[in-house]
C-alpha positions in Angstrom: 10.2 6.3 -5.5 14.5 7.1 -6.0 17.0 4.4 -6.3 17.4 4.3 -2.2 13.5 4.3 -1.4 13.7 1.4 -4.2 16.2 -0.4 -2.1 14.6 0.0 1.2 11.1 -1.5 -0.3 13.2 -4.2 -1.8 14.6 -5.3 1.1 11.5 -5.1 3.3 10.1 -7.4 0.3 12.6 -9.7 0.6 12.1 -9.7 4.4 8.2 -10.3 3.9 8.9 -13.4 1.5 11.5 -14.3 4.4 8.5 -14.0 6.8 6.5 -16.6 4.0 9.3 -19.2 3.8 9.3 -19.4 7.7 5.6 -19.7 7.6 5.7 -22.2 5.1 8.4 -24.2 7.6 5.7 -23.9 10.4 2.9 -25.5 8.3 5.3 -28.5 7.5 5.5 -29.5 11.1 2.4 -28.1 12.5 0.2 -29.0 9.6 -1.8 -26.0 10.9 -4.2 -25.1 7.9 -4.5 -21.2 9.1 -0.7 -20.9 8.4 -0.9 -21.9 4.6 -3.2 -18.6 5.0 -0.8 -16.4 6.8 2.2 -17.4 4.7 0.3 -16.7 1.2 -0.5 -13.0 3.0 3.3 -12.2 3.7 3.5 -13.9 0.1 1.4 -11.1 -1.3 3.0 -8.3 0.4 6.2 -9.3 -0.8 4.9 -9.5 -4.5 3.7 -5.8 -3.7 7.0 -4.9 -2.7 8.8 -6.5 -5.6 6.3 -4.9 -8.4 7.0 -1.6 -7.1 11.0 -1.7 -6.6 12.3 -4.2 -8.7 12.1 -2.1 -12.2 14.1 0.6 -10.7 16.9 -1.3 -11.2 17.2 -2.1 -14.8 17.8 1.1 -16.9 15.1 1.3 -20.4 12.3 0.3 -18.2 9.4 2.9 -19.2 6.8 5.0 -16.8 4.0 3.3 -18.4 5.5 -0.2 -17.2 5.7 0.9 -14.0 2.5 2.7 -13.5 1.3 -0.9 -14.6 3.2 -3.0 -12.2 2.1 -0.6 -9.8 -1.4 -1.1 -10.8 -0.5 -5.0 -10.1 1.0 -3.9 -6.8 -2.2 -2.8 -5.5 -4.0 -6.2 -6.1 -1.6 -7.8 -4.5 -2.7 -5.7 -1.5 -6.0 -6.7 -1.9 -5.3 -10.1 -2.1 -3.3 -10.2 1.0 -6.2 -8.4 2.9 -8.9 -11.2 1.6 -6.6 -14.1 2.5 -5.7 -12.9 5.7 -8.8 -13.0 7.0 -8.7 -16.8 7.2 -5.8 -16.6 9.8 -6.8 -17.2 13.3 -6.1 -13.1 14.4 -9.7 -12.6 12.9 -11.9 -15.8 11.9 -11.9 -16.5 15.8 -13.6 -13.3 15.8 -17.6 -14.2 16.0 -18.1 -10.8 13.7 -16.1 -11.8 10.9 -16.4 -15.7 11.1 -20.4 -14.9 10.8 -20.0 -12.5 8.3 -16.3 -14.0 6.6 -18.1 -14.7 3.3 -19.5 -10.9 3.1 -16.5 -9.1 4.1 -14.5 -11.2 1.3 -17.1 -9.6 -0.8 -16.5 -6.4 -0.1 -13.0 -6.5 -0.2 -12.9 -8.0 -3.7 -15.2 -5.3 -4.6 -13.6 -2.4 -3.5 -9.8 -3.9 -4.8 -11.3 -4.6 -8.1 -12.8 -0.6 -8.0 -9.4 0.4 -7.2 -7.6 -1.4 -9.7 -10.4 -1.0 -12.5 -10.3 3.0 -11.9 -6.4 2.9 -11.8 -6.3 0.8 -15.3 -9.0 3.4 -16.6 -7.8 6.8 -15.7 -4.3 5.5 -16.6 -1.3 7.8 -15.4 1.9 7.9 -16.1 4.4 8.1 -12.7 5.7 11.7 -12.5 10.0 12.4 -12.4 10.8 15.2 -10.1 13.7 17.2 -11.0 15.9 15.2 -8.3 15.0 11.8 -10.2 12.2 11.2 -7.3 9.1 9.1 -8.9 5.5 9.5 -7.7 3.2 7.3 -8.3 0.6 9.9 -9.4 -2.3 7.7 -8.8 -6.1 8.5 -8.8 -7.1 10.0 -5.3 -9.9 8.3 -5.0 -8.4 5.0 -5.7 -5.2 6.2 -3.1 -7.6 7.0 -0.3 -9.5 3.9 -0.7 -6.5 1.8 -0.8 -4.7 3.4 2.2 -8.0 4.0 4.5 -8.4 0.0 3.9 -5.0 -0.6 4.7 -5.5 1.6 7.8 -8.4 0.1 8.8 -6.9 -3.4 8.6 -3.8 -3.0 10.1 -5.4 -1.5 13.6 -8.2 -3.8 12.9 -5.5 -6.7 13.6 -3.6 -5.1 16.4 -7.1 -4.1 18.2 -8.0 -8.4 17.3 -4.5 -9.8 19.1 -4.8 -7.2 21.9 -8.1 -8.9 23.0 -6.6 -12.7 22.3 -3.3 -11.2 24.1 -5.7 -11.1 27.4 -6.3 -14.9 27.6 -2.4 -15.8 27.1 -0.3 -16.6 30.4 2.6 -18.0 28.5 4.8 -14.8 28.6 6.7 -16.0 25.4 3.3 -16.7 23.1 2.4 -13.1 24.8 5.8 -11.3 23.6 5.1 -12.7 20.3 1.5 -11.7 20.2 3.1 -8.2 21.2 5.2 -8.1 18.2 2.6 -8.7 16.1 0.6 -6.5 17.3 3.1 -3.6 16.9 3.2 -5.3 13.7 -0.4 -4.5 12.4 0.4 -0.7 13.7 3.5 -0.4 11.6 1.9 -2.3 8.5 -1.6 -0.1 8.4 0.2 3.1 8.8 3.0 2.3 6.1 -0.1 1.3 3.7 -1.7 4.5 4.2 1.2 6.5 4.1 2.3 4.2 0.9 -1.0 4.8 -1.2 -1.8 8.8 -0.1 1.6 9.7 0.1 2.2 13.1 -2.2 6.2 13.9 -1.3 9.0 11.5 -0.9 9.5 11.9 2.8 6.3 10.4 3.4 7.3 7.9 1.0 10.5 7.2 2.0 8.8 6.9 5.6 6.2 4.3 4.6 9.0 2.2 3.2 10.8 2.3 6.4 7.6 1.3 8.4 7.2 -2.1 6.1 10.7 -2.8 6.7 10.9 -2.2 10.5 7.4 -4.6 10.8 9.4 -7.5 8.7 12.2 -7.1 10.3 10.8 -7.6 13.8 8.7 -10.6 12.4 11.8 -12.5 11.4 13.1 -12.0 14.7 10.1 -13.8 16.9 11.6 -17.5 16.5 14.8 -16.2 17.9 12.9 -14.9 21.1 14.0 -16.7 24.3 11.3 -18.9 24.8 11.0 -18.9 28.8 8.9 -20.5 31.2 5.4 -20.9 31.3 
């Protein structure tokens, strides 16, 4: 990640946190408890991006500190995955509802494994001649985290697609379609981000994160339409 990538990542984080604040406001109006979990999911993704991007704006931050923040950012991602299982997109699925505890424990175990390997097999980021930072993560943790992110994002989209077939209101259907696209974008972004070995893939992942955050923020401004 270079300064441009850090700026992109920082903006994407702000968009995610903006989504968190909007959902919190929606919760206060509706008192829908599922919105609490959705807001926490967005908050964790926002903290993930801030942990990765913020050090680039300060001089004197050591590579070791950056590496520790990267490992912390991985923990934020898995917390987001676990919390996200409680939102209606997932919890309304019979299989997920019946196996919620087992799936949560599985994600927690994988997350703890990923973070533990990262700390035990501690590696400093690599800085190339152009000043671009590569995270130099353990390949096992990279593919575990990337694979889970991809499966999670596409599962989100698939379940929303199934639910959208039951919706007749065009406004609500459009919102669900946008959230379906969010799932694809975030799944791909997470996979590319965790498994990246070059700056172009890293920048592509950040751009996908930004796009997902941007279209989510636009949802409240969609025309209401008629039933």
